[in-house]
C-alpha positions in Angstrom: 136.3 95.6 76.5 137.6 98.1 73.9 136.6 101.7 74.4 135.6 101.1 78.0 132.8 98.7 77.3 132.4 95.5 79.5 129.8 92.9 78.8 127.6 91.9 81.8 125.1 89.1 82.1 122.3 88.4 84.5 121.1 84.8 84.5 118.2 82.9 86.0 118.6 79.1 85.9 115.7 76.7 86.2 116.3 75.2 89.6 115.0 72.3 91.6 114.4 73.0 95.3 117.1 71.4 97.5 118.9 69.8 94.6 122.3 71.4 94.4 123.6 68.8 91.9 120.9 69.7 89.3 121.2 73.4 90.1 125.0 73.3 89.7 124.6 71.7 86.2 122.1 74.4 85.1 124.4 77.1 86.4 127.4 75.6 84.7 125.6 75.4 81.4 124.7 79.1 81.7 128.3 80.0 82.6 129.5 78.2 79.5 126.9 80.0 77.3 127.9 83.4 78.8 131.5 82.7 78.2 130.8 82.0 74.5 128.9 85.3 74.3 131.8 87.3 75.7 130.4 88.1 79.1 133.0 89.3 81.6 130.7 89.7 84.6 127.9 87.1 85.2 125.4 87.3 88.1 123.1 84.5 89.3 120.2 84.7 91.8 120.3 84.5 95.6 120.8 81.0 97.0 120.5 79.6 93.5 122.7 76.6 94.2 120.1 75.3 96.6 117.0 77.4 95.5 115.8 80.2 97.7 112.7 78.4 98.9 114.3 75.5 100.9 112.8 76.7 104.2 113.9 74.5 107.2 115.9 72.3 104.8 118.6 74.9 105.1 119.2 73.4 108.5 120.1 70.0 107.1 123.8 69.1 107.1 123.6 67.1 103.9 122.2 70.0 101.9 125.0 72.3 103.1 127.6 69.7 102.5 126.5 68.9 98.9 126.1 72.6 98.1 129.7 73.3 99.1 130.8 70.3 96.9 128.9 71.7 93.9 130.5 75.1 94.4 133.9 73.5 94.3 133.0 71.8 91.0 131.7 75.0 89.5 134.9 76.9 90.6 137.1 74.2 89.0 135.0 74.3 85.8 135.6 78.1 85.5 139.4 77.6 85.2 140.4 79.3 82.0 137.2 81.3 81.7 137.7 85.0 81.5 134.7 86.0 83.7 133.9 87.3 87.2 130.9 85.2 88.4 128.7 85.7 91.4 126.7 82.6 92.6 124.3 82.6 95.6 124.4 79.8 98.2 124.2 79.2 101.9 127.5 79.3 103.8 128.3 77.8 107.2 130.8 79.7 109.4 131.5 79.5 113.1 128.3 77.6 113.8 126.2 80.1 111.9 124.6 80.0 108.5 124.9 82.9 106.1 123.3 83.9 102.8 126.3 84.7 100.6 127.3 85.4 97.0 130.5 83.6 96.0 132.7 85.6 93.7 134.5 83.2 91.3 137.1 83.9 88.6 139.3 81.7 86.5 139.1 78.7 88.8 139.5 80.7 92.1 137.2 81.8 94.8 137.9 85.5 95.3 135.6 86.2 98.2 132.2 85.6 99.9 129.9 88.6 100.1 127.4 88.1 103.0 123.9 89.4 103.0 123.5 92.1 105.7 119.8 92.9 105.8 117.7 89.8 106.3 113.9 90.2 105.9 111.8 88.8 108.6 108.3 89.9 107.7 105.3 88.7 105.8 106.3 85.8 103.6 110.1 86.1 104.3 111.6 84.6 107.4 115.3 84.6 106.7 116.3 85.2 110.3 114.9 81.8 111.1 117.8 80.2 109.2 120.4 82.8 108.5 122.6 85.3 110.5 123.2 88.8 109.1 126.7 89.1 107.6 129.3 91.4 109.0 130.0 94.7 107.1 133.8 94.6 107.6 135.4 91.6 106.1 136.7 88.6 108.1 138.7 85.7 106.8 137.6 82.2 105.9 139.8 79.3 104.9 139.3 77.9 101.4 141.5 75.1 100.0 144.5 76.1 102.2 144.3 79.8 101.8 142.2 82.6 103.3 139.6 84.6 101.4 137.5 87.6 102.6 134.0 87.1 104.0 131.6 89.9 104.7 130.0 92.9 103.0 132.7 95.4 102.2 134.7 93.6 99.5 135.7 95.3 96.3 136.8 93.3 93.3 139.2 95.3 91.2 140.3 94.6 87.7 144.1 95.2 87.7 144.3 95.9 83.9 141.0 97.8 83.6 141.1 100.3 86.5 137.6 101.7 85.7 136.2 98.2 86.6 135.6 97.9 90.3 132.8 95.5 91.3 130.9 95.2 94.5 127.9 93.0 95.5 124.8 93.1 97.6 122.1 90.6 98.1 118.4 91.2 97.5 117.0 93.0 100.6 120.3 94.9 100.9 119.0 97.2 98.1 115.5 97.7 99.6 116.6 99.1 103.0 117.0 102.7 104.0 120.8 102.6 103.8 121.8 100.1 101.1 125.4 98.8 101.2 125.8 99.8 97.6 126.0 103.4 98.7 129.2 102.9 100.7 130.5 100.5 97.9 130.1 103.3 95.3 131.7 105.8 97.6 134.6 103.5 98.0 135.0 103.4 94.2 132.7 100.6 92.9 131.6 101.3 89.4 129.5 98.1 89.0 127.1 96.8 91.6 125.8 93.3 91.3 122.8 91.9 93.1 122.0 88.3 93.6 118.3 88.4 94.4 115.1 86.4 95.0 112.3 88.8 94.8 108.9 87.3 94.5 106.3 88.6 92.1 103.2 90.5 93.2 100.9 92.9 91.4 102.7 96.2 90.7 106.1 95.0 92.1 107.8 95.0 88.7 107.5 98.7 88.3 108.7 99.4 91.8 111.6 97.1 91.4 112.6 98.7 88.1 112.4 102.2 89.5 114.4 101.1 92.5 117.3 99.8 90.3 117.2 102.7 87.9 117.2 105.1 90.7 120.1 103.5 92.5 122.2 103.3 89.4 121.5 107.0 88.7 122.1 108.1 92.3 125.4 106.2 92.5 126.5 106.9 88.9 127.1 103.2 88.5 126.0 100.1 86.6 123.7 97.8 88.4 123.4 94.1 87.4 120.4 92.4 89.0 119.7 88.6 88.8 116.4 87.4 90.1 115.1 83.9 91.1 112.6 82.5 88.7 110.8 79.3 87.6 111.8 76.2 89.6 111.4 77.8 93.0 108.7 76.4 95.2 105.3 78.0 94.6 103.9 76.9 97.9 103.3 80.5 98.9 105.2 82.6 96.4 105.8 82.9 92.7 109.2 84.2 91.3 109.4 85.7 87.9 113.1 85.9 87.1 113.0 89.7 86.5 116.6 90.4 85.5 117.9 93.9 84.7 121.1 95.6 83.8 121.0 99.4 84.4 123.5 102.2 83.8 123.2 105.6 85.4 119.4 105.6 85.4 118.9 103.8 82.1 117.8 100.2 81.8 120.1 98.6 79.1 118.5 95.2 79.2 115.5 93.6 81.0 114.2 90.1 80.8 110.6 89.0 80.1 109.2 88.0 83.4 108.3 84.3 84.0 110.9 83.3 81.4 114.1 81.9 82.7 117.3 82.8 80.8 120.2 85.2 80.4 120.2 88.8 79.4 123.3 90.7 78.2 124.3 94.3 78.0 127.6 96.2 77.4 128.3 98.6 80.3 130.1 101.8 79.4 132.7 102.2 82.2 134.2 105.3 80.6 130.8 107.0 80.6 130.3 106.3 84.3 133.8 107.5 85.2 133.3 110.6 83.0 130.0 111.4 84.9 131.7 110.9 88.3 134.6 113.1 87.2 132.3 115.9 86.1 130.0 115.8 89.2 132.1 117.2 92.0 129.4 116.2 94.5 130.3 112.6 93.7 133.0 112.1 96.3 134.9 108.8 96.1 136.5 107.9 99.5 139.2 105.4 100.2 138.3 103.6 103.4 141.0 101.0 103.2 140.5 100.1 106.9 136.9 99.1 106.2 137.3 97.3 102.8 139.2 94.3 101.5 140.3 94.6 97.9 140.6 91.5 95.7 142.4 92.0 92.4 141.8 90.0 89.2 142.5 90.4 85.5 140.4 90.2 82.4 141.6 89.9 78.8 140.7 92.9 76.6 138.6 92.1 73.6 136.7 94.0 70.9 133.1 92.8 70.5 130.1 94.1 68.6 128.1 96.2 71.0 125.2 94.7 72.9 123.6 98.0 74.0 121.2 100.4 72.4 122.9 103.4 70.8 120.4 106.1 70.0 121.1 108.0 66.8 119.2 111.0 68.3 120.5 111.3 71.9 118.9 114.7 72.4 115.4 113.4 71.6 113.4 110.9 73.6 112.3 107.9 71.5 109.1 107.4 73.4 106.3 109.6 71.8 104.7 110.5 75.1 108.0 111.4 76.7 109.0 113.4 73.7 105.8 115.4 73.8 106.4 116.1 77.5 110.0 117.1 76.8 108.9 119.5 74.1 106.3 121.1 76.3 108.9 121.5 79.1 111.5 123.1 76.7 108.9 125.6 75.4 108.2 126.5 79.0 111.9 126.9 79.9 112.5 129.1 76.9 109.4 131.2 77.6 110.1 131.6 81.4 113.7 132.6 80.7 112.6 135.3 78.3 109.8 136.3 80.6 112.2 137.1 83.4 114.5 139.0 81.1 111.7 141.1 79.7 110.4 141.9 83.2 113.9 142.7 84.6 114.7 145.1 81.8 111.3 146.6 81.8 110.9 145.9 78.1 107.4 145.5 76.7 108.4 144.9 73.1 110.5 142.2 71.4 112.1 142.1 67.9 112.4 138.8 66.1 114.0 138.5 62.7 112.1 135.9 60.8 113.2 134.1 57.6 110.7 131.3 57.2 113.2 128.8 58.5 113.1 126.5 61.5 115.2 128.5 64.0 113.5 131.8 63.6 110.1 130.0 63.7 111.0 128.3 67.0 112.3 131.6 68.5 109.1 133.4 67.5 106.9 130.6 69.0 108.9 130.8 72.3 108.5 134.6 72.3 104.8 134.4 71.7 104.5 132.1 74.7 106.5 134.5 76.9 104.3 137.4 75.9 101.2 135.3 76.7 102.7 134.6 80.2 103.4 138.3 80.7 99.9 139.1 79.5 101.4 141.5 76.9 99.7 141.9 73.5 101.3 139.9 70.8 101.2 142.9 68.5 104.1 144.2 70.6 106.3 141.5 69.1 107.9 143.1 66.1 108.5 140.4 63.5 110.9 141.7 60.8 111.5 140.0 57.5 114.5 141.3 55.6 114.6 139.9 52.0 117.8 140.1 50.1 119.7 138.4 47.3 119.0 134.8 48.4 115.4 135.1 49.7 113.0 132.7 48.0 109.2 133.2 47.6 108.5 130.1 49.7 110.4 131.3 52.8 109.3 134.9 52.4 105.7 133.9 52.2 106.0 131.5 55.1 107.6 134.2 57.3 105.0 136.8 56.6 102.1 134.3 57.0 103.5 133.0 60.3 103.9 136.5 61.7 100.4 137.5 60.8 98.8 134.2 61.9 100.4 134.5 65.4 99.1 138.1 65.8 102.4 139.9 65.8 103.3 143.1 64.0 105.0 142.4 60.7 107.5 144.7 59.3 109.4 144.3 56.1 112.8 145.9 55.5 114.3 145.1 52.1 118.1 145.3 52.6 119.2 144.8 49.0 120.0 148.5 48.4 121.7 148.9 51.8 123.9 145.8 51.2 124.7 147.0 47.6 125.6 150.4 49.0 127.8 148.7 51.6 129.6 146.7 48.8 130.3 150.0 47.1 131.6 151.6 50.3 134.1 148.8 51.0 134.9 148.2 47.3 133.5 144.7 47.1 132.5 143.3 43.7 128.9 142.0 44.1 129.6 139.4 41.5 132.1 137.8 43.8 129.9 135.5 45.9 132.4 134.9 48.7 132.2 135.1 52.5 132.1 138.9 52.4 129.1 138.8 50.1 127.3 136.5 52.5 128.3 138.0 55.8 127.5 141.5 54.8 123.9 140.5 54.5 123.9 138.8 57.9 125.4 141.7 59.6 123.1 144.2 57.9 120.1 142.2 59.2 121.5 142.3 62.7 122.0 146.0 62.5 118.4 146.5 61.3 117.1 144.4 64.2 119.2 146.2 66.8 118.2 149.6 65.6 114.5 148.7 65.4 114.8 147.4 69.0 116.4 150.7 70.1 113.7 152.6 68.4 110.9 150.7 70.2 112.5 150.0 73.6 112.6 146.3 72.7 114.9 143.3 73.1 116.3 141.5 70.0 115.5 137.8 70.4 118.3 135.5 69.1 117.4 132.6 66.8 120.6 130.6 66.4 120.6 127.1 67.8 123.3 125.0 69.6 124.3 123.0 66.6 125.1 126.1 64.6 127.1 127.5 67.5 129.0 124.2 67.9 130.0 124.3 64.3 130.5 128.1 64.2 127.9 128.3 61.4 127.0 131.8 62.3 128.2 135.2 61.2 130.3 136.8 63.9 128.3 139.8 65.1 125.6 138.9 62.6 123.1 136.2 63.4 125.6 135.3 66.2 124.5 138.3 68.2 121.2 139.2 70.0 120.0 140.5 73.4 118.6 137.1 74.5 119.1 133.8 72.7 116.2 131.5 73.4 117.5 128.7 71.1 121.1 128.8 72.3 121.1 125.3 74.0 118.7 123.5 71.6 120.4 121.3 68.9 119.0 121.4 65.4 117.5 117.9 65.5 115.5 118.9 68.6 114.4 122.2 66.9 112.6 120.2 64.3 110.7 118.2 67.0 109.7 121.3 68.9 108.2 122.9 65.8 106.5 119.7 64.9 105.1 119.4 68.4 103.7 122.9 68.2 102.2 122.1 64.8 100.5 119.0 66.3 99.1 120.7 69.4 98.3 124.2 68.4 94.7 123.4 67.5 94.8 125.6 64.4 94.7 123.8 61.1 96.1 126.8 59.1 98.9 127.4 61.5 99.7 123.7 61.7 99.9 123.5 57.9 102.2 126.5 57.8 104.5 125.1 60.4 104.7 121.8 58.5 105.7 123.6 55.3 108.5 125.3 57.3 109.6 121.9 58.5 109.7 120.7 54.9 111.9 123.6 53.8 115.6 122.8 53.4 117.8 124.4 56.1 119.6 127.3 54.5 120.9 130.8 55.4 119.7 132.0 52.0 122.7 134.2 51.3 123.3 133.2 47.7 120.9 133.9 44.8 118.2 131.2 44.2 118.4 128.8 41.3 115.2 128.7 39.3 113.4 130.3 42.3 114.6 127.6 44.7 117.1 127.6 47.6 120.6 127.3 46.2 122.5 127.1 49.4 121.7 124.0 51.6 123.4 124.1 54.9 123.8 120.3 55.3 125.5 120.0 51.9 128.2 122.4 53.2 128.7 121.4 56.9 127.2 117.9 56.9 124.1 116.2 58.3 122.9 117.8 61.5 121.8 114.4 62.9 125.5 113.3 62.7 126.8 116.6 64.2 124.3 116.5 67.0 125.3 112.9 67.7 129.0 114.0 67.9 128.2 117.1 69.9 126.3 115.1 72.5 129.2 112.7 73.3 131.9 115.5 73.1 130.0 117.8 75.5 128.3 115.3 77.7 131.0 112.7 78.3 134.2 114.0 76.7 134.7 110.8 74.7 137.6 110.5 72.3 137.1 110.4 68.5 137.6 106.7 68.2 134.8 105.9 70.7 132.4 108.4 69.1 133.1 106.9 65.7 132.4 103.4 67.0 129.1 104.5 68.6 128.1 106.4 65.4 128.8 103.3 63.3 126.4 101.4 65.5 123.8 104.1 65.7 123.8 104.9 61.9 124.4 101.4 60.5 122.7 101.2 57.2 122.2 105.0 57.0 125.7 106.3 56.5 128.8 104.6 55.2 131.7 104.5 57.6 133.8 106.8 55.4 131.0 109.4 55.4 130.7 109.3 59.2 134.5 109.7 59.6 134.6 112.6 57.1 132.0 114.6 59.0 133.5 113.7 62.3 136.8 115.3 61.1 134.8 118.4 59.9 133.1 118.6 63.3 136.4 118.6 65.3 138.0 121.2 63.0 135.0 123.6 63.2 134.4 122.9 66.9 137.9 124.0 67.9 138.4 126.8 65.4 135.1 128.5 66.1 135.2 128.7 69.9 135.9 132.4 69.7 132.2 132.9 68.6 131.0 130.9 71.5 133.2 132.8 74.0 131.0 135.9 73.7 127.5 134.5 73.4 124.5 136.4 74.6 122.6 135.1 77.6 120.1 132.3 76.9 118.4 129.5 78.9 119.9 126.1 79.3 117.2 123.4 78.5 119.1 120.1 78.6 122.2 118.3 79.9 124.6 119.8 77.4 125.1 123.4 76.4 127.8 125.7 75.0 127.5 128.8 77.2 130.9 130.2 78.1 129.5 131.0 81.5 128.5 127.5 82.3 128.9 124.2 80.4 131.8 125.0 78.0 134.6 127.1 79.5 136.9 126.4 76.6 139.8 128.7 75.5 139.3 130.2 72.0 142.9 129.3 71.1 142.7 125.5 72.0 144.3 123.2 69.5 142.5 120.3 67.8 145.7 118.5 66.9 145.5 115.4 69.2 141.8 114.9 68.3 142.5 115.1 64.6 145.5 112.9 64.9 143.2 110.2 66.2 140.7 110.6 63.4 143.7 110.3 61.1 144.6 107.0 62.7 141.0 105.9 62.2 141.2 106.8 58.6 144.6 105.0 58.2 143.1 101.9 59.8 140.1 102.0 57.5 142.3 102.2 54.4 144.6 99.4 55.5 
């Protein structure tokens, strides 16, 4: 409940056909278990109080009478339980029978959601027994009061305004115009589905894609509870395939043919953030078509039951990761290809250091030239050794340029920088920011002038992580004529270079790229120590895997520091101490706000993912924005940690 999380459960009881007494006992046991686990929303299958496969027994008065009695018992047993529960059963109204989901909370029946789309084909003949429910709610009497009955009912949590729940039943999802579409447009953030979907070959994948797609399209969470073992197998088999999805991602899924309960923590703030950002997601307010039932839930802090990926920019699946890397290389190359063609340039200049970023920029440039059918020798790769250059990075830079068939040019900038120190009266023994940035700006001047001399474009090498932290020299490596890496975070840069090494089909090139990967990240602006890199970036600004994690949740969802800290603790449990995570989170916010002026004048570059820092698109942030309120929250987190 804290930080916008709400725990949901999808449960499949083992039923007996036409035995509501037994079924009610199984459902109650699961409700009690879910309550102990902290579930606030719990969903059971379609017609689970009777079993879905009762056939013509649904027309028997005794079954309907006992089913209603068992519902009353279940409702009474939920008194004092802090849960919103959906239970499937047949319901008799005005001489007709309906397939409904009863919404129950704290000893009360809040409403009856009626199924609107009844299948009547193949193995399903629901129209034989049931009547399609009305969309607009009607009233039914229950224990001396009236509750809504129909399709358009929203269950709103009064003290958690982000939580608005709506229900549909099985086939309602499979039709051309599912009710969940209008529910989401009316404000529902969580859709529940009481279902009885039989199992056939290949249906699992279709069902999964259907639920993932609906949750993505509607920017909602989707809790799907399916009938399972215990149903009649006279003609069908049910597998209890339960799922909890959130905006296109399956948070939890059951093993088929095993009845039980699955849990997942839905991030309501994430859903609301996405809806707020996507202005094509238009929430309506059709009060004349919907009934609103309010309830309250206690706010609690629980350990998270949801996966938190420590590398949110990188797919965990190896096949998907390879496909993503190939796609990113193509986007980089196509962006540069268009810019080269538009400007009429047939040459490019890439400053290479033997590090990761310049390596990726060169690889993307090579691909663009191949697409343009331009000779690679028209890529001018320039190495500019100075005070901090090591033999390892120098050798790798030169070898890479030659191996890729580019034209290598070396411009040693030591004398130029030393002369500049003399011009401005700087003591070269003073290894300060002037000492470092003078080298970076001299390199950019060299690249720009070589580009002018050859009618070429200077290709930027800086990545998104560096731009987010401001770890770039203003008008030095910060500047270029086209930045192919500008929207690629550092953690993803590593995977792209590794992918190229694994797929290039050249053993020597692969070995060279792997050595680049093994080299510490460094701007190499300070003299080496014993011939080795003395200046390691992550020692100064912090681990990039943490900063990329922070960056993702700041840019993509706008989460506050406390929530990002909580997610990071879960993602990096056993890797970083809480104090370390909080320290670098504070560093991130300080640098992110103070360095916006560098991002406000970035060169053009292609967007490759869901987050970027371009001032013309994803991050229109004023350069004078104040970090105070964000740092105040990190201060409160630190105070709480100390206390």
